[in-house]
One Martini backbone bead per residue (centre of mass of N, CA, C, O) as a GRO file, in nm:
protein
  428
    1UNK     BB    1  10.048   9.011   6.995
    2UNK     BB    2  10.168   9.169   7.255
    3UNK     BB    3  10.087   9.419   7.439
    4UNK     BB    4  10.202   9.682   7.620
    5UNK     BB    5  10.011   9.646   7.857
    6UNK     BB    6  10.052   9.342   7.915
    7UNK     BB    7  10.352   9.364   7.960
    8UNK     BB    8  10.344   9.554   8.201
    9UNK     BB    9  10.179   9.369   8.381
   10UNK     BB   10  10.377   9.133   8.375
   11UNK     BB   11  10.624   9.272   8.488
   12UNK     BB   12  10.498   9.359   8.757
   13UNK     BB   13  10.416   9.074   8.855
   14UNK     BB   14  10.702   8.955   8.848
   15UNK     BB   15  10.862   9.175   9.026
   16UNK     BB   16  10.688   9.159   9.290
   17UNK     BB   17  10.853   8.884   9.385
   18UNK     BB   18  11.109   9.079   9.403
   19UNK     BB   19  11.316   9.167   9.630
   20UNK     BB   20  11.511   9.380   9.783
   21UNK     BB   21  11.835   9.359   9.823
   22UNK     BB   22  12.043   9.289  10.095
   23UNK     BB   23  12.383   9.315  10.168
   24UNK     BB   24  12.732   9.212  10.174
   25UNK     BB   25  12.961   9.409  10.288
   26UNK     BB   26  13.075   9.686  10.301
   27UNK     BB   27  13.020   9.967  10.449
   28UNK     BB   28  12.814  10.244  10.460
   29UNK     BB   29  13.031  10.457  10.535
   30UNK     BB   30  13.196  10.432  10.279
   31UNK     BB   31  12.978  10.539  10.091
   32UNK     BB   32  12.925  10.808  10.230
   33UNK     BB   33  13.210  10.923  10.194
   34UNK     BB   34  13.215  10.898   9.876
   35UNK     BB   35  12.946  11.084   9.824
   36UNK     BB   36  13.109  11.313   9.986
   37UNK     BB   37  13.273  11.575  10.008
   38UNK     BB   38  13.505  11.710  10.172
   39UNK     BB   39  13.344  11.900  10.426
   40UNK     BB   40  13.055  11.791  10.314
   41UNK     BB   41  12.742  11.775  10.390
   42UNK     BB   42  12.459  11.633  10.330
   43UNK     BB   43  12.163  11.667  10.190
   44UNK     BB   44  11.820  11.697  10.320
   45UNK     BB   45  11.478  11.552  10.321
   46UNK     BB   46  11.154  11.641  10.481
   47UNK     BB   47  10.811  11.528  10.437
   48UNK     BB   48  10.519  11.643  10.620
   49UNK     BB   49  10.191  11.508  10.599
   50UNK     BB   50   9.846  11.623  10.649
   51UNK     BB   51   9.517  11.599  10.708
   52UNK     BB   52   9.242  11.829  10.747
   53UNK     BB   53   9.416  12.042  10.848
   54UNK     BB   54   9.331  12.323  11.054
   55UNK     BB   55   9.295  12.571  11.301
   56UNK     BB   56   9.289  12.884  11.185
   57UNK     BB   57   9.242  13.054  11.454
   58UNK     BB   58   9.500  12.877  11.624
   59UNK     BB   59   9.756  12.828  11.413
   60UNK     BB   60   9.790  13.103  11.301
   61UNK     BB   61   9.946  13.373  11.287
   62UNK     BB   62   9.945  13.696  11.290
   63UNK     BB   63   9.928  13.869  10.986
   64UNK     BB   64  10.037  14.160  11.111
   65UNK     BB   65  10.287  13.978  11.223
   66UNK     BB   66  10.612  13.987  11.122
   67UNK     BB   67  10.890  13.807  11.136
   68UNK     BB   68  11.053  13.759  11.449
   69UNK     BB   69  10.817  13.916  11.645
   70UNK     BB   70  10.624  13.670  11.693
   71UNK     BB   71  10.342  13.493  11.796
   72UNK     BB   72  10.248  13.203  11.911
   73UNK     BB   73  10.004  13.004  11.873
   74UNK     BB   74   9.843  12.752  12.026
   75UNK     BB   75   9.901  12.530  11.796
   76UNK     BB   76  10.237  12.612  11.828
   77UNK     BB   77  10.342  12.620  12.127
   78UNK     BB   78  10.520  12.348  12.148
   79UNK     BB   79  10.750  12.509  11.954
   80UNK     BB   80  10.903  12.731  12.120
   81UNK     BB   81  11.203  12.607  12.144
   82UNK     BB   82  11.210  12.639  11.798
   83UNK     BB   83  11.145  12.926  11.676
   84UNK     BB   84  11.442  12.990  11.546
   85UNK     BB   85  11.417  12.706  11.344
   86UNK     BB   86  11.151  12.829  11.208
   87UNK     BB   87  10.906  12.882  10.937
   88UNK     BB   88  10.616  13.066  10.864
   89UNK     BB   89  10.386  13.023  10.587
   90UNK     BB   90  10.178  13.244  10.410
   91UNK     BB   91   9.952  13.238  10.108
   92UNK     BB   92   9.931  12.946   9.994
   93UNK     BB   93   9.879  12.767   9.677
   94UNK     BB   94   9.713  12.585   9.429
   95UNK     BB   95   9.599  12.670   9.127
   96UNK     BB   96   9.448  12.370   9.054
   97UNK     BB   97   9.298  12.354   9.318
   98UNK     BB   98   8.937  12.211   9.356
   99UNK     BB   99   8.968  11.946   9.557
  100UNK     BB  100   8.920  11.874   9.890
  101UNK     BB  101   8.910  11.540   9.832
  102UNK     BB  102   9.215  11.491   9.709
  103UNK     BB  103   9.413  11.543   9.904
  104UNK     BB  104   9.775  11.496   9.859
  105UNK     BB  105   9.822  11.463   9.550
  106UNK     BB  106   9.938  11.790   9.496
  107UNK     BB  107  10.127  11.898   9.721
  108UNK     BB  108  10.424  11.813   9.566
  109UNK     BB  109  10.338  11.920   9.253
  110UNK     BB  110  10.120  12.128   9.124
  111UNK     BB  111   9.934  12.003   8.923
  112UNK     BB  112   9.750  11.961   8.628
  113UNK     BB  113   9.492  11.730   8.589
  114UNK     BB  114   9.407  11.861   8.273
  115UNK     BB  115   9.672  11.875   8.071
  116UNK     BB  116   9.577  11.607   7.930
  117UNK     BB  117   9.447  11.506   7.660
  118UNK     BB  118   9.190  11.271   7.740
  119UNK     BB  119   9.236  11.324   8.051
  120UNK     BB  120   9.109  11.315   8.394
  121UNK     BB  121   9.418  11.253   8.487
  122UNK     BB  122   9.712  11.431   8.625
  123UNK     BB  123  10.059  11.394   8.703
  124UNK     BB  124  10.364  11.466   8.874
  125UNK     BB  125  10.645  11.522   9.006
  126UNK     BB  126  10.776  11.538   9.314
  127UNK     BB  127  10.981  11.709   9.518
  128UNK     BB  128  11.123  11.464   9.648
  129UNK     BB  129  11.206  11.328   9.369
  130UNK     BB  130  11.384  11.552   9.273
  131UNK     BB  131  11.581  11.526   9.507
  132UNK     BB  132  11.643  11.215   9.482
  133UNK     BB  133  11.782  11.214   9.201
  134UNK     BB  134  12.040  11.346   9.347
  135UNK     BB  135  12.065  11.254   9.663
  136UNK     BB  136  12.015  10.920   9.595
  137UNK     BB  137  12.265  10.788   9.440
  138UNK     BB  138  12.448  10.688   9.721
  139UNK     BB  139  12.208  10.533   9.840
  140UNK     BB  140  12.025  10.267   9.909
  141UNK     BB  141  11.789  10.478   9.921
  142UNK     BB  142  11.661  10.718   9.736
  143UNK     BB  143  11.391  10.674   9.903
  144UNK     BB  144  11.145  10.725  10.171
  145UNK     BB  145  10.818  10.589  10.239
  146UNK     BB  146  10.572  10.701  10.457
  147UNK     BB  147  10.274  10.573  10.622
  148UNK     BB  148   9.938  10.452  10.627
  149UNK     BB  149   9.630  10.266  10.646
  150UNK     BB  150   9.492  10.512  10.579
  151UNK     BB  151   9.231  10.649  10.340
  152UNK     BB  152   9.032  10.837  10.435
  153UNK     BB  153   9.071  11.161  10.303
  154UNK     BB  154   9.367  11.139  10.133
  155UNK     BB  155   9.375  11.036   9.815
  156UNK     BB  156   9.450  10.745   9.915
  157UNK     BB  157   9.557  10.448   9.956
  158UNK     BB  158   9.677  10.207  10.109
  159UNK     BB  159  10.034  10.253  10.099
  160UNK     BB  160  10.032  10.541  10.004
  161UNK     BB  161  10.196  10.833   9.932
  162UNK     BB  162  10.338  11.155   9.863
  163UNK     BB  163  10.468  11.021   9.619
  164UNK     BB  164  10.583  11.100   9.276
  165UNK     BB  165  10.691  11.011   8.991
  166UNK     BB  166  10.816  11.084   8.673
  167UNK     BB  167  10.506  10.987   8.568
  168UNK     BB  168  10.284  11.045   8.795
  169UNK     BB  169  10.307  10.807   9.001
  170UNK     BB  170  10.233  10.634   9.263
  171UNK     BB  171  10.396  10.561   9.572
  172UNK     BB  172  10.492  10.347   9.786
  173UNK     BB  173  10.460  10.253  10.137
  174UNK     BB  174  10.504  10.231  10.474
  175UNK     BB  175  10.246  10.150  10.703
  176UNK     BB  176  10.454  10.057  10.925
  177UNK     BB  177  10.707  10.052  11.147
  178UNK     BB  178  10.783   9.753  11.107
  179UNK     BB  179  10.825   9.754  10.800
  180UNK     BB  180  11.038   9.975  10.799
  181UNK     BB  181  11.244   9.841  10.982
  182UNK     BB  182  11.298   9.584  10.817
  183UNK     BB  183  11.393   9.725  10.557
  184UNK     BB  184  11.633   9.892  10.696
  185UNK     BB  185  11.758   9.667  10.942
  186UNK     BB  186  11.702   9.386  10.866
  187UNK     BB  187  11.812   9.101  10.795
  188UNK     BB  188  11.845   8.880  10.563
  189UNK     BB  189  11.692   8.558  10.483
  190UNK     BB  190  11.871   8.544  10.237
  191UNK     BB  191  12.112   8.468  10.047
  192UNK     BB  192  12.344   8.595   9.841
  193UNK     BB  193  12.306   8.390   9.612
  194UNK     BB  194  11.999   8.420   9.585
  195UNK     BB  195  11.999   8.725   9.526
  196UNK     BB  196  12.167   8.707   9.270
  197UNK     BB  197  11.970   8.527   9.116
  198UNK     BB  198  11.728   8.722   9.125
  199UNK     BB  199  11.866   8.953   8.978
  200UNK     BB  200  11.930   8.798   8.719
  201UNK     BB  201  11.637   8.729   8.650
  202UNK     BB  202  11.543   9.024   8.621
  203UNK     BB  203  11.739   9.101   8.400
  204UNK     BB  204  11.642   8.895   8.189
  205UNK     BB  205  11.355   8.996   8.171
  206UNK     BB  206  11.423   9.281   8.080
  207UNK     BB  207  11.577   9.209   7.819
  208UNK     BB  208  11.342   9.065   7.681
  209UNK     BB  209  11.144   9.302   7.674
  210UNK     BB  210  11.322   9.501   7.516
  211UNK     BB  211  11.331   9.330   7.260
  212UNK     BB  212  11.019   9.320   7.209
  213UNK     BB  213  10.970   9.625   7.177
  214UNK     BB  214  11.116   9.663   6.902
  215UNK     BB  215  10.879   9.502   6.739
  216UNK     BB  216  10.640   9.746   6.816
  217UNK     BB  217  10.724  10.048   6.727
  218UNK     BB  218  10.601  10.009   6.459
  219UNK     BB  219  10.288  10.131   6.354
  220UNK     BB  220  10.189  10.342   6.557
  221UNK     BB  221   9.989  10.530   6.712
  222UNK     BB  222   9.980  10.793   6.919
  223UNK     BB  223   9.859  10.652   7.166
  224UNK     BB  224  10.051  10.404   7.160
  225UNK     BB  225  10.313  10.565   7.175
  226UNK     BB  226  10.258  10.680   7.458
  227UNK     BB  227  10.238  10.410   7.600
  228UNK     BB  228  10.522  10.313   7.525
  229UNK     BB  229  10.677  10.542   7.660
  230UNK     BB  230  10.583  10.475   7.943
  231UNK     BB  231  10.695  10.191   7.948
  232UNK     BB  232  10.994  10.260   7.895
  233UNK     BB  233  11.025  10.423   8.154
  234UNK     BB  234  10.970  10.186   8.344
  235UNK     BB  235  11.221  10.028   8.248
  236UNK     BB  236  11.431  10.240   8.327
  237UNK     BB  237  11.363  10.236   8.627
  238UNK     BB  238  11.435   9.940   8.671
  239UNK     BB  239  11.727   9.961   8.576
  240UNK     BB  240  11.815  10.156   8.797
  241UNK     BB  241  11.745   9.975   9.035
  242UNK     BB  242  11.931   9.739   8.961
  243UNK     BB  243  12.192   9.902   8.976
  244UNK     BB  244  12.168   9.961   9.277
  245UNK     BB  245  12.159   9.671   9.381
  246UNK     BB  246  12.439   9.594   9.276
  247UNK     BB  247  12.597   9.804   9.444
  248UNK     BB  248  12.462   9.669   9.730
  249UNK     BB  249  12.530   9.354   9.739
  250UNK     BB  250  12.797   9.401   9.961
  251UNK     BB  251  12.598   9.547  10.183
  252UNK     BB  252  12.525   9.607  10.485
  253UNK     BB  253  12.319   9.680  10.704
  254UNK     BB  254  12.263   9.884  10.941
  255UNK     BB  255  12.279   9.955  11.261
  256UNK     BB  256  12.036   9.973  11.528
  257UNK     BB  257  11.915  10.107  11.835
  258UNK     BB  258  11.656  10.013  11.756
  259UNK     BB  259  11.368   9.853  11.807
  260UNK     BB  260  11.134   9.655  11.725
  261UNK     BB  261  10.827   9.735  11.670
  262UNK     BB  262  10.511   9.736  11.729
  263UNK     BB  263  10.254   9.622  11.528
  264UNK     BB  264  10.006   9.792  11.697
  265UNK     BB  265  10.064  10.069  11.624
  266UNK     BB  266   9.904  10.390  11.690
  267UNK     BB  267   9.896  10.703  11.630
  268UNK     BB  268  10.100  10.864  11.832
  269UNK     BB  269  10.298  10.624  11.853
  270UNK     BB  270  10.343  10.591  11.548
  271UNK     BB  271  10.461  10.869  11.486
  272UNK     BB  272  10.702  10.858  11.679
  273UNK     BB  273  10.840  10.610  11.546
  274UNK     BB  274  10.863  10.723  11.262
  275UNK     BB  275  11.048  10.951  11.347
  276UNK     BB  276  11.276  10.768  11.449
  277UNK     BB  277  11.325  10.626  11.174
  278UNK     BB  278  11.401  10.876  11.004
  279UNK     BB  279  11.645  10.950  11.169
  280UNK     BB  280  11.796  10.680  11.130
  281UNK     BB  281  11.811  10.695  10.819
  282UNK     BB  282  11.982  10.957  10.814
  283UNK     BB  283  12.213  10.879  11.012
  284UNK     BB  284  12.294  10.612  10.822
  285UNK     BB  285  12.248  10.681  10.512
  286UNK     BB  286  12.010  10.533  10.359
  287UNK     BB  287  11.896  10.830  10.326
  288UNK     BB  288  11.788  11.183  10.206
  289UNK     BB  289  11.474  11.102  10.159
  290UNK     BB  290  11.157  11.188  10.322
  291UNK     BB  291  10.825  11.065  10.358
  292UNK     BB  292  10.507  11.152  10.549
  293UNK     BB  293  10.192  11.011  10.585
  294UNK     BB  294   9.975  11.095  10.824
  295UNK     BB  295   9.773  11.020  11.073
  296UNK     BB  296   9.438  11.101  11.211
  297UNK     BB  297   9.224  10.910  11.322
  298UNK     BB  298   9.418  10.760  11.525
  299UNK     BB  299   9.512  11.010  11.671
  300UNK     BB  300   9.245  11.091  11.792
  301UNK     BB  301   9.198  10.831  11.953
  302UNK     BB  302   9.475  10.854  12.123
  303UNK     BB  303   9.354  11.151  12.251
  304UNK     BB  304   9.028  11.116  12.303
  305UNK     BB  305   8.884  11.148  12.024
  306UNK     BB  306   8.544  11.100  11.877
  307UNK     BB  307   8.582  11.255  11.631
  308UNK     BB  308   8.579  11.264  11.312
  309UNK     BB  309   8.793  11.384  11.085
  310UNK     BB  310   8.591  11.511  10.884
  311UNK     BB  311   8.413  11.653  11.093
  312UNK     BB  312   8.636  11.824  11.221
  313UNK     BB  313   8.701  11.999  10.959
  314UNK     BB  314   8.381  12.091  11.002
  315UNK     BB  315   8.389  12.325  11.204
  316UNK     BB  316   8.259  12.457  11.510
  317UNK     BB  317   8.184  12.578  11.783
  318UNK     BB  318   8.301  12.319  11.993
  319UNK     BB  319   8.370  11.994  11.968
  320UNK     BB  320   8.515  12.012  11.688
  321UNK     BB  321   8.710  12.242  11.754
  322UNK     BB  322   8.843  12.104  11.996
  323UNK     BB  323   8.951  11.867  11.836
  324UNK     BB  324   9.129  12.030  11.642
  325UNK     BB  325   9.307  12.160  11.863
  326UNK     BB  326   9.409  11.898  11.987
  327UNK     BB  327   9.547  11.801  11.733
  328UNK     BB  328   9.746  12.034  11.695
  329UNK     BB  329   9.898  11.991  11.962
  330UNK     BB  330   9.992  11.700  11.912
  331UNK     BB  331  10.153  11.759  11.654
  332UNK     BB  332  10.348  11.971  11.778
  333UNK     BB  333  10.472  11.785  11.987
  334UNK     BB  334  10.590  11.583  11.785
  335UNK     BB  335  10.760  11.784  11.624
  336UNK     BB  336  10.937  11.879  11.858
  337UNK     BB  337  11.065  11.599  11.904
  338UNK     BB  338  11.196  11.577  11.626
  339UNK     BB  339  11.377  11.828  11.647
  340UNK     BB  340  11.538  11.728  11.883
  341UNK     BB  341  11.663  11.482  11.733
  342UNK     BB  342  11.798  11.635  11.496
  343UNK     BB  343  11.986  11.806  11.683
  344UNK     BB  344  12.127  11.549  11.827
  345UNK     BB  345  12.206  11.430  11.566
  346UNK     BB  346  12.449  11.234  11.382
  347UNK     BB  347  12.614  11.171  11.122
  348UNK     BB  348  12.859  10.987  10.961
  349UNK     BB  349  13.031  11.275  10.955
  350UNK     BB  350  12.931  11.438  11.239
  351UNK     BB  351  12.697  11.600  11.164
  352UNK     BB  352  12.423  11.785  11.196
  353UNK     BB  353  12.121  11.716  11.078
  354UNK     BB  354  11.966  11.988  11.099
  355UNK     BB  355  12.183  12.165  10.936
  356UNK     BB  356  12.120  11.955  10.658
  357UNK     BB  357  11.803  11.987  10.684
  358UNK     BB  358  11.485  11.980  10.521
  359UNK     BB  359  11.175  12.069  10.675
  360UNK     BB  360  10.838  11.979  10.600
  361UNK     BB  361  10.517  12.115  10.722
  362UNK     BB  362  10.183  12.003  10.614
  363UNK     BB  363   9.903  12.100  10.397
  364UNK     BB  364   9.661  12.110  10.131
  365UNK     BB  365   9.482  12.246  10.361
  366UNK     BB  366   9.327  12.436  10.597
  367UNK     BB  367   9.003  12.373  10.605
  368UNK     BB  368   8.780  12.181  10.512
  369UNK     BB  369   8.732  12.347  10.185
  370UNK     BB  370   9.007  12.501  10.214
  371UNK     BB  371   9.282  12.578   9.970
  372UNK     BB  372   9.395  12.806  10.116
  373UNK     BB  373   9.649  12.866  10.307
  374UNK     BB  374   9.864  12.657  10.348
  375UNK     BB  375  10.009  12.485  10.579
  376UNK     BB  376  10.351  12.616  10.662
  377UNK     BB  377  10.662  12.457  10.752
  378UNK     BB  378  11.012  12.547  10.797
  379UNK     BB  379  11.312  12.355  10.859
  380UNK     BB  380  11.633  12.396  10.875
  381UNK     BB  381  11.970  12.415  10.698
  382UNK     BB  382  11.976  12.291  10.400
  383UNK     BB  383  11.861  12.564  10.223
  384UNK     BB  384  11.936  12.849  10.359
  385UNK     BB  385  11.711  12.973  10.511
  386UNK     BB  386  11.506  13.179  10.682
  387UNK     BB  387  11.473  13.174  11.025
  388UNK     BB  388  11.241  13.273  11.269
  389UNK     BB  389  10.972  13.326  11.092
  390UNK     BB  390  10.703  13.536  10.960
  391UNK     BB  391  10.533  13.476  10.649
  392UNK     BB  392  10.346  13.693  10.422
  393UNK     BB  393  10.205  13.632  10.133
  394UNK     BB  394  10.055  13.670   9.868
  395UNK     BB  395   9.774  13.581   9.757
  396UNK     BB  396   9.816  13.278   9.597
  397UNK     BB  397  10.080  13.171   9.622
  398UNK     BB  398  10.273  12.939   9.511
  399UNK     BB  399  10.377  12.660   9.672
  400UNK     BB  400  10.601  12.592   9.459
  401UNK     BB  401  10.787  12.826   9.540
  402UNK     BB  402  10.887  12.687   9.792
  403UNK     BB  403  11.000  12.434   9.664
  404UNK     BB  404  11.198  12.582   9.477
  405UNK     BB  405  11.362  12.720   9.700
  406UNK     BB  406  11.458  12.460   9.846
  407UNK     BB  407  11.593  12.317   9.608
  408UNK     BB  408  11.789  12.543   9.521
  409UNK     BB  409  11.917  12.572   9.813
  410UNK     BB  410  12.017  12.249   9.763
  411UNK     BB  411  12.135  12.229   9.462
  412UNK     BB  412  11.896  12.188   9.273
  413UNK     BB  413  11.839  12.132   8.933
  414UNK     BB  414  11.597  12.386   8.845
  415UNK     BB  415  11.324  12.595   8.719
  416UNK     BB  416  11.063  12.413   8.793
  417UNK     BB  417  10.740  12.348   8.968
  418UNK     BB  418  10.463  12.317   8.846
  419UNK     BB  419  10.321  12.646   8.930
  420UNK     BB  420  10.568  12.800   8.931
  421UNK     BB  421  10.730  13.153   8.931
  422UNK     BB  422  10.935  13.145   9.180
  423UNK     BB  423  11.108  13.257   9.427
  424UNK     BB  424  11.129  13.320   9.779
  425UNK     BB  425  11.274  13.602   9.901
  426UNK     BB  426  11.175  13.605  10.207
  427UNK     BB  427  11.360  13.317  10.259
  428UNK     BB  428  11.639  13.328  10.071
   0.00000   0.00000   0.00000
């Protein structure tokens, strides 16, 4: 008898060859209109994460000056024109984070990696996927994950994103702007009939496997039962995906005013184009939830910094600290440009994207090996939080309290996430 593990591996290898079909007829605007009650613009989320922290001496505002009348520090100075539209939050960390080399693994989950007996690693669903489960039901893509090909120091391999699914498994992302563009906007190269046949083949495979699973459910020990439960959840996830593909089988991809980007983009240029793509994805209602794990090493190279990213994060006054500060400035300039675009863009319903989007910008660590006071900026009107403020929370407040506040503020139904203990009243 084939084991549940080998079946799972077989299913994944088989379905890996079947691309998500993009389909023909019925415009995306029709779906967008049907998905949102009249007079109500859809909520959206954007999570932007970067590695290696910040220069804490020049990125964080003065902790003794809170509220609206705070001065932006040099690292955030390029954001001055948007100061009334974002809030800086200090004092947060993840309770269970103790590995500074773990990258962004737990940034959006706050999970306890040792909570499962007998396992050396465990993760849970990330904040973006909690949002996507509700906000992504009526869009072509439940969520979109953007990332880069960089792996060193990120806690991820190339092509993996900030997102973790309902089983705590890492989710793949688009490594380059060109790959993301083609997935979102390029017409399909196969005919509608071929794509229907591929979908039917995948459905048949799934039905066969589900029937086989019924034959091995009895007589399993606890460990095998847990493995089978995990496998069944993966099948349910595939079934959900197939249902969405069928729904969009007769819908053309939206047209984009963007041109297909250069395949060789890296660093600052890569980040800028990824920002353009995420705005286009939200504007055309392809998705309402986007994460982007941004590159650091190539960003440094593109702004003339020769210090390696890891060395830069362990800075002291001198070349390394100057490199870190230059990186902070470049990232803030790029973020300011993104906020400009979100303010100027209108969704398919005519509403301003910025007014209905919650944007989170930050890192899993402060700098070097310091995991406390995670850099955190929140912008946009999607969650109804208080903007234009500097908030200093009690030391080691769970960062997941911020995620909980933003999700609940966007009408996402949940009681907690990760190590959260409650909403942040200072911003809600």
